[in-house]
C-alpha positions in Angstrom: 113.6 93.3 102.1 112.8 96.1 99.6 111.9 99.6 100.5 110.6 101.8 97.7 110.6 105.5 98.8 108.7 108.4 97.3 110.3 111.6 98.5 111.3 115.1 97.7 114.7 114.7 99.4 116.5 111.4 98.6 119.7 112.8 100.0 118.2 112.9 103.5 118.5 109.1 103.6 122.2 109.0 102.7 123.6 109.1 106.2 121.2 106.2 107.2 122.4 104.1 104.3 126.1 104.8 104.7 126.3 104.2 108.5 126.6 101.1 110.7 124.1 98.2 110.2 122.2 99.6 107.3 125.4 99.8 105.3 126.2 96.2 106.1 122.6 95.2 105.3 122.9 96.7 101.9 126.2 94.9 101.2 124.8 91.6 102.3 121.7 92.2 100.1 119.4 92.0 103.1 118.2 95.5 102.2 117.4 97.2 98.9 116.2 100.8 98.7 114.7 102.3 95.6 114.0 106.1 95.4 111.6 108.2 93.4 112.2 112.0 93.3 108.6 113.3 93.5 109.3 116.3 91.3 110.2 114.0 88.4 106.6 113.0 88.3 105.0 116.5 88.3 102.2 117.3 85.9 103.7 118.3 82.5 104.1 122.1 82.1 104.2 122.8 85.8 108.0 123.2 86.1 108.4 120.4 88.6 105.7 121.7 91.0 103.9 119.0 92.8 101.7 121.0 95.1 98.8 123.5 94.8 96.3 125.6 96.8 93.7 123.7 98.8 90.1 123.6 97.5 87.9 125.6 99.8 90.7 127.9 100.8 93.0 127.7 103.8 96.7 128.1 104.6 99.6 126.3 103.0 99.9 124.1 100.0 98.7 120.5 99.4 100.6 117.7 97.6 98.8 116.6 94.4 97.6 113.1 93.9 98.9 112.8 90.3 102.7 112.9 91.0 102.4 110.5 93.9 100.3 108.1 91.9 102.8 108.1 89.0 105.8 107.8 91.3 104.2 104.7 93.0 103.3 103.2 89.6 106.9 103.6 88.3 108.4 101.1 90.8 109.0 97.7 89.3 107.1 96.0 92.2 103.8 97.0 93.7 104.2 96.5 97.5 101.9 97.7 100.2 102.0 101.5 100.5 102.7 103.3 103.8 101.9 107.0 104.2 103.3 108.9 107.1 100.7 111.3 108.5 99.8 112.8 111.9 96.4 111.1 111.8 97.9 107.6 111.1 97.9 104.7 113.5 100.5 105.1 116.2 103.5 102.9 115.3 104.4 100.2 117.9 106.8 97.2 118.1 104.1 94.7 117.2 103.4 96.6 114.0 107.1 96.9 113.2 107.5 93.1 113.7 104.6 92.5 111.3 106.0 94.8 108.7 109.5 93.2 108.9 108.0 89.9 107.6 106.9 91.4 104.3 109.0 91.2 101.1 108.8 94.9 100.6 107.0 98.2 101.3 106.5 101.5 99.4 106.9 104.5 101.7 105.4 107.9 100.9 106.6 111.0 102.7 104.2 113.9 103.2 105.1 117.6 103.0 103.6 121.1 103.2 100.1 121.5 104.6 99.2 117.9 103.8 98.5 115.4 101.0 95.4 115.3 98.7 92.9 113.0 100.4 92.6 110.9 97.3 96.1 109.5 98.0 95.0 108.0 101.3 91.6 106.9 99.9 92.9 105.1 96.8 96.6 104.5 96.9 97.6 103.8 100.5 97.4 100.6 102.6 98.7 101.9 105.9 98.7 105.3 107.5 101.4 105.6 110.2 102.2 108.2 112.8 105.1 108.3 115.2 103.2 110.3 117.8 101.2 113.4 118.6 103.7 115.9 117.4 104.4 117.7 114.1 107.4 117.2 111.8 108.4 119.4 108.8 108.1 116.4 106.5 107.5 112.7 106.4 111.2 111.9 105.8 112.2 111.9 109.4 109.3 109.5 110.2 110.3 107.3 107.2 113.9 107.0 108.4 112.7 106.0 111.9 110.4 103.5 110.4 113.2 102.1 108.1 115.5 101.6 111.0 113.0 100.0 113.3 111.8 97.5 110.6 115.2 96.8 109.1 116.7 95.7 112.4 114.2 92.8 112.7 115.1 91.4 109.3 116.8 88.0 109.9 120.6 88.4 109.8 120.5 92.2 109.9 121.6 92.5 113.5 124.3 89.8 113.1 122.6 87.8 115.9 118.9 87.4 116.0 119.1 87.4 119.8 120.3 91.0 119.8 116.8 92.4 119.7 114.8 89.8 121.6 115.2 91.3 125.0 115.0 95.0 124.0 112.4 97.4 125.1 108.9 96.5 123.8 110.0 93.1 122.5 109.2 91.1 125.7 105.4 91.3 126.2 105.6 95.0 125.4 107.8 95.8 128.4 110.7 98.2 128.5 114.2 96.7 128.6 116.0 96.2 132.0 118.9 98.6 132.9 122.2 97.8 131.4 125.7 98.3 132.9 129.3 97.7 131.8 132.9 98.2 133.1 134.1 99.6 135.4 132.1 98.3 138.4 132.4 101.6 140.2 132.8 105.1 138.8 132.8 108.2 141.1 130.9 106.2 143.8 128.3 105.2 141.2 128.2 101.4 141.6 126.9 98.6 139.4 124.2 96.6 141.3 126.0 93.8 143.1 123.6 91.2 141.8 125.0 91.7 138.3 128.5 90.9 139.5 127.5 87.8 141.4 127.6 85.3 138.6 124.3 83.8 139.7 122.4 83.8 136.4 119.1 82.7 137.9 119.1 85.7 140.3 120.3 88.0 137.5 117.5 86.9 135.3 115.0 87.5 138.1 116.4 91.0 138.8 116.2 91.9 135.2 112.5 90.9 135.0 111.7 92.9 138.2 113.5 96.0 136.9 111.8 95.7 133.5 108.4 95.6 135.2 109.3 98.6 137.4 110.4 100.7 134.4 107.3 99.7 132.4 105.0 100.6 135.3 106.6 104.1 135.6 105.8 104.8 132.0 102.1 104.0 132.3 
């Protein structure tokens, strides 16, 4: 899957790309990331500036439409465009699963006070939010999005079963509690049912625990 990323800070993605599964995904050609440094597409004569004062007054600076448009157009492929914005649709696992089936996406990170509305109106296919809180830039949201979508690409996790029982994958429910060795630590014990070897009872216990955790979060 191809991710084309419009950003002011390509270096922020380096750790994600060089660590763990993303690194392996790149080596196996399951992932391809293409970056466009937004300042390279600034209006001529502006010294790399890609923002300006908002019409009508107000605090902060607004990202211009021109640099974003030119950056998107410079990519070799024109995939659906995702803009990360507080007013976007709240990302959920169903959306992530849908995005993971696409051949590619173009991700646009917002900065400053906001993005010229003409970007959303004319260039963007999806507006996405991670939740009702504010980030300093769209890069953190883009990296979260990258990781959540990438791990559903066939072969990315090593075993496609690795994510099938995770939180939000089974009918939107949270995953059941997990335990590993030792069976007892400082009087904190693993539930005996998990040590019983009775897979039918273990499966039932996991379903019950998943339901309880999901109900607590509602």
